N, C-alpha and C positions, 0 to 999 in steps of 0.2 A: 504493499500500500503507499501510496504519496507518503502520509502522514508519517510513518516508519522512518523511509527513508531523508525526509526533512529533517527530525527531530536528531539522526547520527551526525547532524553538522552542524556551524551556526548558520541559523536562519536570518537574512536578510530581507529588506520592505520595499516598496517601491514607495516614492513620496506619498504624503498621503495630505494634501492641503485640505483643509474644511471652512466652509462658510461661517463668518462671524457679523455680527452687526457692525463692529467696527472696524477703520481701516488699519494697514499698514504691512507690514511685509518685505520693506526694500531692504532692512540689514538680513533677513532670514535669506532672500534670493542670495545677498551677496555672498553670505556664509556658506552656503551649498555650493557656490558657482554657477547659477543662473547667469546667462548672459544679459540679460536686460532686468537689472531689478526694477522692483515698483510697490508704490503701494496700493493698493486694492482691498476686498472684503474678502480675501482670504490671506488673512495673517500668520495660521497657527499651522502646524503640521503635526498631526497626532501619529505618535513612534509606538509602533508594536501594537497598536491598541484594539482592544477586542470589543471597545464601547461604540454606542451609534450618539451620533452629535444630536442635537435639541433643538432643531431649527423652525420648527411651524413650518409655516409658509416658505420658508426661505429652504427648505429642505432640497438637499443636490440630488439624492439618490435614498433608499430604504436604508440603504449600509453605509452612508454617510459618515465619516469616524473612523469607521472599520479599517485596518492596516490591509495592505494585500502582498503576499509575500512575492520577492523577486527572484526567481529561478537563476542557477548559476550561469545559464546564458543571457540572462539579461531580461527575459520576457515574465510578462504577469504569472504567477502561478496562484493558487488557492487564497481566499480571505483567510486570516489569521486565526477566525473564529470556528472554520473550519477544520483546522489541523488542531486547536487547541480551546476545544468549548468551554471549558472551564474557565477559560482567562486567566489572568497572571494577577488579579485585584488590584494592580496600579495600571494609573495611566499615565504616559508621557507625553510633555507637547514642546516643541520650538513655539515660542510666543513672541509676536514683534509689534508692538501697540506706536503707529504714527500720532495716535489723538489719547488724552486721559480716559481710559475705561469708566465706566460708572461707578461709582461707588456700591462697593456691593459686600455680602457675607453669602457663607456655605454652608449648610448644615452638617453639625456632629452626628455621629452616628446614633444616638440618643435621639436627637429631633427627627432625624431620616427616617428612624424606624416608625416613630410615634405620627407623623405627618405627611411623609413620602414612602409609609409603606417599602423602606429598601434598606438593606442590611449595611447598605455605606453610603457613609456622608458624603463631604468634601474635605478634608484635610487636604491640606496642600503645602507645598513647597516653593520656592524660586532662586534656582541659579541665574544668578546676572552673565551674559555672555557677552553683551556688546551694549552701548550707547551710541546717542549721537543727539545732537541739539537740534530743535524744528521749533520755529519760530524765537529761534534767541534764548528757549527755555533749557534749563539745566534738567539733564534726567532725574525722574524722583519716583517716590514711592507715596502714596498715602495710607497711612498705616497708623491703626488705634484710637479709639477716643480720648481726648484729652481729661485730664484730671476734674474740670469743672462742670464735664457734660450733662447736662440732663436730659433723661431718658424721652420726657414730652414734647420736651422744644426740638430735640430730633424727630420727633413724629410729627410736629406741626411745621416744621420745615420741609417734610417729605410731602404734605397734604399739600403744602403753599407753592411747592418746587422752588422753596429758595435754596437754589443750588450753594450761594455761596454762602451762606449761615452751613449749609450740611458742610461743605469742604471746609470752612475754617475749625468746626470740630474734632476734623483729624490732624495727627501729625505730617508733614512734611517734610520727608526724609531724600538726601541725596543718596546717587547708587551708584556704583564703581564695579566693573567687571571684576568677576572672582568671588565677589560676595553672596552666602545664601541665607534665605530668609525661611523661617517655618511660619506656615500661616494654621493655625487651627481653625476647626470649625467654628462658625460664628462669629469669629474675629473681622471687623471693617478693616475695608481695607479698598484701594483701586491703583491701577498700576499706570505711570503714568507717561506720558508721550515720549518716544525714543527710549523708550529700554527693551532689549530683545533680551530672553530667558529661556532657560530648560525648566517646564513647570512638572514638579511629579505631584501624583494627587492619586485621591482615590478615584476608583472606576466611575466615575457616575458625571454627568452635567447640570447638577442643580445649583440655581443661584437665585440670591434674591437680591433685587439690585434697583433702588427706588426710585430714580430718576427716569423722567418722561424722554429726555432727547439724550444722544451720544453724540456730538460732534454733527448735530444736525440732522440726525435719521431718529425718528421717532418711535420711539419702544411701545410694540402691543403690550397689552395686560400680559400676556403669556411670556412676552420677553421678560415684563417685570416681576412678575409675583409668579411664572410658573405656576403648576396646579394648584396652588395656595391660596387661600383668600387673603387681600392686603392686610389685613390685622392680623392673621397669624403667622404671615409672611414677614412680619416686623419682628415679632418675637422672636424672629431666628437671629437677632444680634445680639451679641456680647454687649450690654451698656457699661461694664465697668469703665473707669477711668485710670491711664496711667502714664506717667511722665515718658517724654521721649527716651531719656536714660533708663527706665522700667523696660520699655519695650524693647529697646536693642539688646540688653543682659538678656532676657528672656527669648529673642528673637532670630538676634543675629547669630547662625552657627558660628561655632569653631573647632576647627577640622584636629583630629587626633591621629596621629600615626600608627598605624595598628602592623604595620611590617615595612622593615627598611633593608634593601641588597643594595649592593653598587649599581644595579641596574634600573630597581623601579624604586618609588614609594608608595605603598597604599594607605590610606586616610580613611577615616571615620569622619563622614560629613554629617550624619542624621543617624543615630542609631536608636535602638529600643528603649533609651532610658529617655528619649524624646517622643517618641510615639509609637504606636502600634500598628502604624497603618502602612509604614513602607520603611525599607533599609534604604540609605544611600552611602556609597562608596566611591572615593576618586581613585585612579589608578593613575600615577604618572611613569612614562615608562624613557630611560635618557635616549637621547641618540645614538643610533648603531651599538643596539643592545638587543638581547634575548631575554626572554622573561617567560617563564613558567607559571601561571595562577591557578592555584587549586579554587576549582568553582564554588564549591561549598552549596548546590543547590542550585535551580534554574534561575536566570536572572536575565535582563534587559542590559545590553551593551551602550552607551551613545557616545560618539566620538566626538568630541567638542574640539581638538586640535591636533595635528601632525598627521603622520604618515606611517604605514607599515605594513602588514600582514598577521592577519590570525588563523592558527593552521594554513592551510593554502590559500586563503583568501585575503585579497587586498583592502585594506579599509583605509579610508581617508576622512576628513571632518566632515562632520554632517551625515556621515551613516550610523548607521541605528541595527541592532540585532538582539538577535534572542538564542540562550543557550538553555537547553534540554536538562532535566536531572540523569540523560544519558551521559552525556558528558564532564566527565571529572576530573579534568584539567585541559588546559589552554595555552598552546604555546604562540608568543608572539615575538615578532622578528619587527624593530623600527630602525625608519631611515631617520626621521626627524623626529625630536622629542613629541611623543603620544600622549593625550589624555583622555580618559576613558571614563566616563562617571556608570557606576556599575549599580544597579534599582533592584531592588529583592522586595518581594511580597513577606511580611512578617513568620517566620516560622509557626 
């Protein structure tokens, strides 16, 4: 069977751009080597995904969001959920926004079970890959309510669509490539313009975004509230107030070295002490080196810089691959320093 043959080797994937209501994608195009980079309504690439995008009337196909396998000869293979029906319980994306995304939050598991009838919420993390200035605006994130924020005041601002007041209630944090932020379920946030990131999250597309417009595009009620009534959706927000320093201490991740050799460094970026939703490691292999990685279970590999090979397959920046439980060790041969983020579901 094709599934058995594929799972005996690294599985690579075709590009998988997904429609979103916001615009972006120029940095992402440059990152993966597209010859004509541009911003449009396809600013995300979903990586090794078994999750269907929720786009209502903008749905591009019934399977939009689900990744398609790239066969060894470069041709299209099966959809990933056809060879891995149970999924990976993690969804990864390249995301590149040319505009500020709406202020939003996502359910945690408890809220998702109660109101979305789902075993998964949407706890996520952001690995900043690249930035750009747009309209002379430094790249930034909006993260967390300030200490003096009043819940009712925020709800009133939403009802009146007083965007300036809503925006002023969140901290504005400048960002740089290389940083990683953890975004718990229910945490208020928004990605600013000019930020390209690798997003790792639970495998859903649930979102509450109480702004009626995004960069001039009018959101439908389904875009804003999903399947929830607005009153229930507003309860998804965690209204606790924190200082900027408290947020950075809690949510800006600090890598920990797991293994170091003459050829490579393996670091823990997000481990079980932070969340039970996913594990993120970063493998950096030096130029002109060979390194054997003990895979310790199935995982996704996402190449964010460099060039080399895994087993007999050439890999480069922007590639994504899945390693099944059948592969116990992986041999990397590296020409130019290679950085790979290793994403695992919790054990």
